[in-house]
C-alpha positions in Angstrom: -0.1 -0.2 -0.4 1.4 3.7 -1.0 1.1 6.4 0.9 -1.5 8.3 -1.8 -3.6 4.7 -1.2 -3.4 5.5 2.7 -4.2 9.1 2.5 -7.2 8.5 -0.1 -8.2 5.8 2.7 -7.8 8.6 5.0 -10.0 11.3 3.2 -12.9 9.2 2.1 -12.9 8.2 6.2 -12.8 11.8 7.4 -15.3 12.5 5.0 -17.7 9.5 6.1 -17.8 10.3 9.6 -18.3 14.3 9.1 -21.1 13.1 6.8 -22.8 11.2 9.5 -22.3 13.7 12.2 -24.3 16.0 9.7 -27.1 13.8 8.8 -27.7 13.3 12.2 -27.5 17.2 13.4 -30.2 16.9 10.6 -32.4 14.6 11.5 -32.1 15.9 15.0 -32.9 19.8 13.8 -36.5 18.4 11.7 -37.3 16.0 15.1 -37.1 19.6 16.9 -39.6 20.9 14.9 -42.0 18.2 15.0 -43.7 19.2 19.0 -46.5 19.1 20.8 -46.8 22.4 22.4 -46.1 22.4 26.2 -44.4 24.7 28.6 -42.5 25.0 30.1 -40.6 22.6 27.9 -42.2 21.6 24.7 -42.8 17.7 23.5 -40.7 17.0 20.1 -39.5 13.8 18.3 -36.1 14.5 20.0 -36.1 11.8 21.9 -36.7 9.2 19.4 -33.9 10.4 17.3 -31.4 10.9 20.2 -31.9 7.1 21.8 -31.8 6.0 17.9 -28.5 7.8 17.2 -26.7 6.0 20.6 -28.2 2.5 19.5 -27.2 3.1 15.5 -24.2 5.0 15.9 -22.8 3.9 19.3 -21.6 6.2 22.6 -18.8 8.2 20.5 -20.3 9.0 16.8 -23.6 9.1 18.9 -22.5 12.0 20.9 -20.2 14.1 18.5 -24.0 14.1 16.9 -25.6 16.1 19.9 -22.8 18.0 20.8 -22.2 19.1 17.1 -26.2 19.9 17.6 -25.4 21.7 20.6 -22.7 23.9 19.1 -25.0 25.0 16.1 -27.8 25.9 18.3 -25.5 27.5 20.4 -23.6 29.7 17.7 -27.7 30.9 17.1 -28.8 28.6 14.4 -32.4 27.8 14.7 -31.9 24.5 15.4 -34.0 23.8 18.3 -37.9 23.5 19.1 -39.5 26.8 18.8 -36.4 28.7 17.1 -37.2 31.0 15.5 -39.6 32.5 16.8 -37.8 32.3 19.8 -34.0 33.0 19.6 -31.2 30.6 19.7 -27.9 30.8 21.2 -26.8 30.8 24.8 -30.2 31.9 25.9 -32.2 29.5 24.8 -29.7 26.7 26.0 -29.6 28.4 29.7 -33.4 28.5 29.7 -35.9 25.7 31.3 -34.8 22.9 28.3 -31.1 23.4 28.5 -30.7 20.3 31.0 -32.7 18.0 28.7 -30.7 19.4 25.8 -27.2 18.4 27.9 -29.0 14.9 28.8 -29.6 14.4 25.1 -25.7 14.1 25.1 -25.9 11.8 28.1 -29.1 9.8 26.3 -27.4 9.2 22.9 -23.7 7.5 24.8 -25.2 5.6 27.3 -28.0 3.6 24.5 -24.6 3.5 22.9 -22.3 2.5 25.5 -25.5 0.0 26.8 -26.3 -2.0 23.9 -22.4 -2.7 22.4 -21.8 -4.0 26.1 -24.8 -6.1 25.7 -23.5 -7.6 22.6 -24.6 -11.0 22.3 -27.9 -10.7 23.5 -30.8 -10.4 21.5 -31.3 -7.2 20.3 -34.4 -6.2 21.2 -32.9 -7.0 25.1 -30.2 -4.9 24.3 -31.7 -1.9 22.8 -34.5 -1.8 25.8 -32.0 -1.8 28.5 -30.0 0.8 26.6 -32.7 3.5 25.6 -34.2 2.8 29.2 -30.2 3.9 30.9 -29.9 6.5 28.0 -33.8 7.9 29.4 -32.9 7.6 32.9 -30.1 10.0 32.6 -31.6 12.4 30.0 -34.4 12.7 32.5 -32.1 13.1 35.9 -30.0 15.9 33.9 -33.6 17.9 32.2 -35.2 17.6 35.9 -32.9 18.7 38.0 -32.0 22.1 35.7 -35.6 22.6 35.0 -36.3 22.7 39.1 -34.5 25.5 39.2 -37.2 27.5 37.1 -40.6 25.6 38.7 -39.2 24.1 41.6 -38.4 21.0 43.2 -41.5 18.6 44.4 -45.0 18.1 42.9 -44.3 21.0 40.4 -40.7 19.7 38.8 -42.4 16.2 38.4 -46.0 17.7 36.5 -43.9 20.3 34.5 -41.1 18.2 33.2 -42.2 14.0 33.9 -45.6 13.1 33.9 -47.0 14.9 30.8 -44.1 13.4 28.8 -43.8 9.3 29.8 -46.2 8.3 27.8 -44.6 10.6 25.0 -41.3 9.1 25.5 -41.7 5.5 26.1 -43.6 5.7 22.6 -41.0 6.8 21.1 -38.1 4.5 22.8 -40.4 1.7 21.9 -40.2 3.1 18.4 -36.8 3.1 18.8 -36.0 -0.2 19.9 -38.6 -1.8 17.7 -36.6 -0.5 14.3 -33.0 -1.1 16.0 -34.2 -4.9 16.5 -36.0 -5.4 12.7 -32.4 -3.7 11.1 -30.6 -6.7 13.5 -33.2 -9.2 13.4 -32.6 -8.6 9.3 -28.8 -8.2 9.2 -28.9 -12.0 11.1 -31.4 -13.7 8.1 
């Protein structure tokens, strides 16, 4: 193998990785725009995408996708739910949804790590444990941060947990079904 071939493969690999990250951020942005209005935290389809990224891309790539997405929003790009008309940037991330946004990175990494750690077990079991683990981390980060805005206790659970459980369970189930179908199809 010569130097030119090695460089060509490196460029191709880098291009592929950048493309995966950009496509992931586009999926996250689109999923942020599919919203059911709630206050103070909107319900979007982002958790489906975040958990799916973790399952399919693993902990490192999925985390890079989410961190890149957050960076895009921090720069003021309208990638978050409700932007525009709500301003993007630091003000949005520092608002009530900030903990959930950070929780997305944790959820993607956890889902990716768990699904890889349980390699060899049934795909549906691996994916179920992975999305449960990721969801727990996302809710912990989100609720901790949101508590600073609405208070802790029952008010917090009413604002940031209870209204989202059925929707997030549905989105987690979809992620598990997609992952299981993909891996079961590959096994045939």
